[in-house]
N, C-alpha and C positions, 0 to 999 in steps of 0.2 A: 504493500500500500504506500503510495507516494506521500511523503510528509508535507505538511502545510508550510509554505515558504514564509508566510507572514504571521504565524501563530504568535499570539500574545503581543503583537505590535498594534500601536494606535496611529491612525492616519487622519489627517484633515485634507479634504479635497474641496477646492473652491470651484464655483461654476458647475456644481454637480447635479443640477436638476435634470439635465438632458444631455444628449450627445456624448462626447468623449468623457466628460467628467462623470456622468452617470455610469458609463461602462467601466471606468476605472474603479469607482466605488464598489460596484458589484464584483469586479474581479478581485479586488483586495479582500473583500469579505469572504469570497469563496476560498481564499488562501489563508483564512483564519484571522484576519485583522479586525479590530474594532474600528469602525469608520465614523467620523464626524463630517457632515456635508453641509456646505453653505451655498446659497444662491438667493436671488430675490423672490423666486416663485415658491411660495409656501406650499401650495397644493402639490406641485411636482416633487418637492423635497419630502413631503409627508408620504407620498406614494413610494418614493425610493426607500425611505426608512422602513416602511411596512414590508417591502420586498426583502430587504436585508434581514429584518427580524424574522420573517417567515422562513428564511433559510437557516435560522438557528444562530445567527450572529448578532452582535451588538451594533447599534447605530444611533446617532444623535443628529438631529436637524438643528442648524443654526441659521435662521433667516437673516440676511443682511444685504444691504445695497452697498457694494464695495466702491461704487463711484462716489459715494459720500465718504471721503477719506477720514472724516472724523469718527466714522463707525468702526474703523479698524482696531483701535485700542480696546474697545468694548468687546469685539469679537475675540480678540486674543485673550483677554482676561477671562471671558466666559469659557472659552475652550480649555484654557489651562486649569481652571477651577473644576470643570466637569470631567476632564480627561486625565488630570493628574500627570501631565507630561506627554509630549508628542514625539513619536518616533519618526514619522513620515509626514512631510508637507508637500502637497501637490498643488502648484500654482497653475490652475487651468482656466479660471475665469478670464474672459477676454471679449473685446469688441472688435468685430471684423469690419471690412470695408463695405459690406453689402448694403448697409442701411444709408450710406451717403457717399457713393463713389463719384469722384470728380478728378479732373486733372489738377496738377499742383497749382497752376495759375488761378484756378477757380475754387481751390479747396476751402472748406469751411473751417475757420480757425477754432471755433468752439468744439467741433468734432475732433480736430487734431488734439486739443487739450484733453478731451474725454478719453480718446483712444490711448494716449500716452499714460494717463492716470491709471486706467484699469489694466492695461497690458504690461506696464513697466513699473510704475510707482507702487502699485498695490503689492506685486511680488516682492519688491525691494523692502517695503514696510513689514510684510509678513515674515520674510527671511530674517530681518533685523530683530523682530520681536520674539520669534521662536528659537533663534540660535542660542541665546544664553543657557537655556535648559539643556539643549542638545550638547553644548560644549561641556557643561557641568557633568553630564553623564557619559561623555566621550563616545556618543553614538547618535547618529541622525542621518536621515536621507531627505534631500530636497530635490524635487523633480519639477522643472519648469516646462510647461507645454508651450513651446514656441510655434514654429510653422516653417514650411519650406520657404515661405516669404522672408524668413530670417537669413536666407542665403541668396535669394534672387530678387530682382525688382518685382513690384506688384502693380500692374498697370491700373491707374486711377485708384490707387490705394496706398498713398504715400505714408499716411499715419500708421497704418497696419504694418507696413514693411519696416518703417523706422523704429517702431516700438518693439517689433520682434527681433530686429537686428540688435537693438539695445538689450533685450532680454538675454541674448547669448553673451554679451559683454558682462552683464551682471553674473550670469552663471559661471563663466570662466574665472572672473576675478574673485568671486566668493569662494569657489572651489580651491583656488590657490591659497587663499588666506586660512582656510580651515583644514587643509589636506592632512595635517599631522594630528588632528584632534578627533578622528573617528567619524567625521561628518563628510558625506559626499554630496556633491551638487552637480546635477546633470540636466540636460534638456532633451526633449523629444521634439522632432520637427515633422509633424504630419503634412502630407500633401492634401489634396482635396478630399475631405471626408464627408460622407452623406449625412449632413445635419441640416437643421432648419436654416442656420446662418449661411451655410455654403449653398443651399438650394437657392437662396436669394441672389447670391453672387453669380452663379452660373446662369441664372435667368437673365440677369443684367448683361452678362457677356454674350449670351445668345442673341439678345436684341441688338446690342452694340455691333456685333459682327455680322448680323443678318444670316445666321445659320441655325438649323434646327437644334433643339436642345439635346436630342439623342446623339446627333453628330458631334456636337461640342463635347458632351460628356465622354464619348468613346475616345476622343483625342486628347483628353486631359493628361493622361499618364501612359507610359509605354505598355502597361498591362491592360489598357483599354477600358478602364472604369475608374470610378471613385472608390475610395476605401470605405470600409464600414467602421463605426466607432470601436467595436470590439477588437479590431485588428491592431489597435494601439495598446491594448491591455497587456499582452505578454512582455513587451519591453518595459512597461511601467512596473510590472510585478518584479522583473529582474532587478531594476534599478532601486526598488524599495527593499530588496531582500538582503540578507547577510552575505549572499554570494557575490554581491557587487562591491565589496569593500575596496577593491583595487581599481574601480572605475569611477573617475571623477573628472570634472571639467570637460565632459564630452557632450556632443550634440548629435543625436542619432536620427537620421532621416528614415521616416516610414512614409514613403511617398510614391510607391509603385514605379520606382525607377526614374522619377523626374530629375533628381540630382544624384549622380553616381560618383560621390566623393566622400 
């Protein structure tokens, strides 16, 4: 019988109500972790918590709007009080380009600010807040969900690309600083994943390019399709596990071959 990779570990996953975050939460729970999940959508969070608990694992919902940066200290305080220490932090919450795609010359400055706040500043603040307890215990795993857009340009999505490039800088710098303290910091860079957010983006690109949605989707990756959220989970489980103690400062592409480096 295969042993559980995350038994007795506690994880916090942001942006967990749907898509990649939800799949990671379920994957961690299946590997024995106790999961705390946060997002704005209370109904979806409650559904996720019920699903985890029905599987026999522990789960805690922490509703929060992380775009309100003043809410971050309260989230951290509540999580530490309820969880009694965090082993794994997954910074997944993010704002894509799909809700306001524009060329740089026309880009919405407020949307720029919101994108950088959620995609980069919030992970920075959460890392900074949870690190002291990890360093004290000489053990921790931080996983930042970046994007293939952290390695490539993102047409009509400058804020998304800039924030995700920045997230890799945060990942590598922090990894270097804590490398000798038992804490690893890595990033996962998904390609186009079939989520509500990405649905909106490819619909925009289909209209912009004047091609059928099915044709666009088939040409997005060398494997001829978008990825599914659950296809991100195995790498997240590995990076959260004890087996990854020698893996830090890395950014792993899960992109169907879009970037082969």
